[in-house]
C-alpha positions, 0 to 999 in steps of 0.5 A, a space after each residue: 519544520 517541527 516534528 509533531 508528537 501525536 497524544 491520545 486525542 484524534 488528529 494529525 497536524 497538517 501536512 504541508 507541515 511534514 519535514 523535506 523527507 514526509 516525515 510529519 509526526 511520532 506517537 499515537 496508536 494503531 487504531 482503528 479510528 486513527 489509521 482510516 483517518 490518516 489514509 483520509 488525509 493522505 498519510 501513512 504510518 512507517 515503524 522506525 524502531 518501537 515508534 511509529 512514525 507518520 508520513 505524507 511526503 511530496 511528491 508523491 508516487 500513485 499510479 492512475 489505472 488508466 496508465 497500467 504499463 504491461 510489458 509484452 512478457 508479462 502480457 504472455 503469463 496473464 493470458 495463458 493464466 500462468 498463476 491462480 489470482 484471488 483477492 481476499 482469501 488468504 489475507 493473514 498469510 499475505 500480510 505475514 509473508 510481506 513480513 518475513 520475506 528477506 528485502 534486498 537492502 533491509 534488514 528488518 521489516 516495518 510490519 511488526 505484530 501490531 502492524 499486522 494486528 492492526 491491519 488483520 482488524 482493519 480487513 475483518 472490518 472491510 477496509 484492507 484487502 489482499 490480493 494473491 497468486 498462487 501455483 500449484 495450491 502454494 501462496 507465491 507472491 501478493 500485496 494488502 493494502 486499503 480500499 476506501 472511496 475510489 481509492 486504494 491505498 497500496 501498503 507491501 507486497 511479496 513474492 516467491 517466485 518469479 514475477 508473481 507479485 507483478 502478476 498480482 499488482 496488474 490482475 489487482 489493479 486491472 480488477 480495481 479498475 473495473 470497480 470504478 477506482 481511479 488512484 492507487 497510492 503506492 507511497 514512496 517510488 520504486 523501480 519495480 512499481 515505476 516499470 508498471 507505470 507508476 508516477 510522481 505527483 505533487 502533494 497538493 494534487 495528491 491531497 486534492 484528489 483524495 477530497 474528491 475520491 474518498 
């Protein structure tokens, strides 16, 4: 398949033309209009060096909120409120922590200053949201992503204390479910989210769901 180079025109090629690994296009920008168009079409950005790469993998890793799995140990932590859970109280700190945290097997982060600025603007516009967990007043875990219609597109999460990111994720999924969200996009498979109930679905099914829910 060809790799598409984006210009200033606001468009994306059809997602079925993506490479086998999901890579669809390169270039463009991180304007609010382009980012929202991308998410509506099931596409997300990921940096490699100085280049913006746009992806739509097949299959797609998602979580249906009703399929959330909560282990006995996590259930006990939630029951005794081991952390304080909030939403949209510290978006800047959450995305900065996601950018700064060291991850096993990764030499650097895809969250560049340009990405941080773009998603902060999306937060100010009401599209990007954060979930936070606190311990003795310190931010120890959280996540952020994009909410559109009945879909939440997860972007990144971090943890500075044992089980903090799981606590944030479970608490937020439960809140999203109560708010009517029926699909959470996890993008690509991770063992961490698989233990919480996320699973693969065909890209065609994912795109069909977006057309109904966004």
